[in-house]
Steps between C-alpha positions, in 0.01 A plus 500: 500500500229465761144508373207628703315171478789284625415396859849361570760705685777625272816294474689823558366836612739796508345818640659845530854365528779756502867440582796730548877454484603798705325788327455321169150364446533157338126420510221756497154386613510172309156335491381197305350154559531175307247219496568137587625276219591784263823606329594863558808672358658775709658695214751776563838628391804433719468727803121519482462352850422136417767349726409739784139387475608132503712566807188630677276217381754239622572683829866568425401859572234606750199686359479844662240667276204305363403135527576178314284187540538153351166317494376738772807438723665833578876455447579737788241381754502128412822428307506130579162432339577730206838345419369146529290551186772694314770362272787729392764507228734789565702679232842393637577129488434354846580129471811362675736424211693234693197296601319263268168589344324254732678639808393855412140391463480289817671772707238751387221254576636452853479877556127469430461216752466225239642168629793337320303221332230733369764754397680246282173384345399857418850578369494200268155605375604860420821382333288275278284800409799711396671203328809510720465168686828383349681793662365446852840402643707751300639810667312814405818658360495234225163620365435758229346835590162392372513175696589688820199722452273198446627347825434829683142500373461135602637582846254790536212260432604224745278622783209535253445877517192665356694808384833493316696823454803518269735800474661527154538119485627489140798734542815336365342199328466435128190554289404132476529448879306823558210382282495159671499659846214734412296209363565294813397780738192591294390135526500530881200732477288209372600313816362784714813705569489880470817643343658845521779512241723809514694596189635793299455300177180594320521192280431282804145638513234288324170632367295321769702628796412758759768767525608742771716775349734637767711807426697724735336317791144572382236282335419654161248235393357167608272268312474260206739567213213577259358768729834668567581505128151630414504777761843611382379507139804288413538211254668271754622474858857601409381829352259559789779438754739734317235775475400476869853502637608782267198711599567434869861606458392819323253582777756440775746718307246781479422465872870518588537812285 
């Protein structure tokens, strides 16, 4: 959540973004901004538009309506500068299963123009951080689902981005690995990284988080958990989320009728 007194440019500023698949509107005037070095949860049910928004932020899709800026770099007008400060963990697994962990990391570093010696040094450092140094020379297909996800997060941080976006990163991993991954990513905020964490799982939201509630391609609420819960008159974020999405569905049903 951006505050009026914060002089820094937002880590991510999404303004009036709409997107269509044919005639179907997947995003409808989405607007929000997140501050540097904060943890924001993009919370929405499957089909809410989270992956579409990530595809626009990461330039997989071109933005046709609205603007997206990463630390003041417009992703459409200046994609090189924007993507240099962005780290991404996509929902589908994107590591090469037949390469080693180290090979996956150094290949990614090379794409960012990092020389081989520096790439290996950074790879060793991130593997130490995620406690997978012993698996550096193992093929990715030999890792567990949680370990693969940890390597993908490490890879996304190799070029030292200032914004990390993760699309449903805990899908398909067990509860213990999920908790460890959340703790690891939350700790990045203390190191100055802004995080946008997309999920449909309300239990991944912590009391101190900022939350963007996305439903049917529209932002229903954005702000600290306590404020969203208070304004909804709900006892907790789960109840607030359920109430907001149910009310939005009822309103869209009435409009259609």
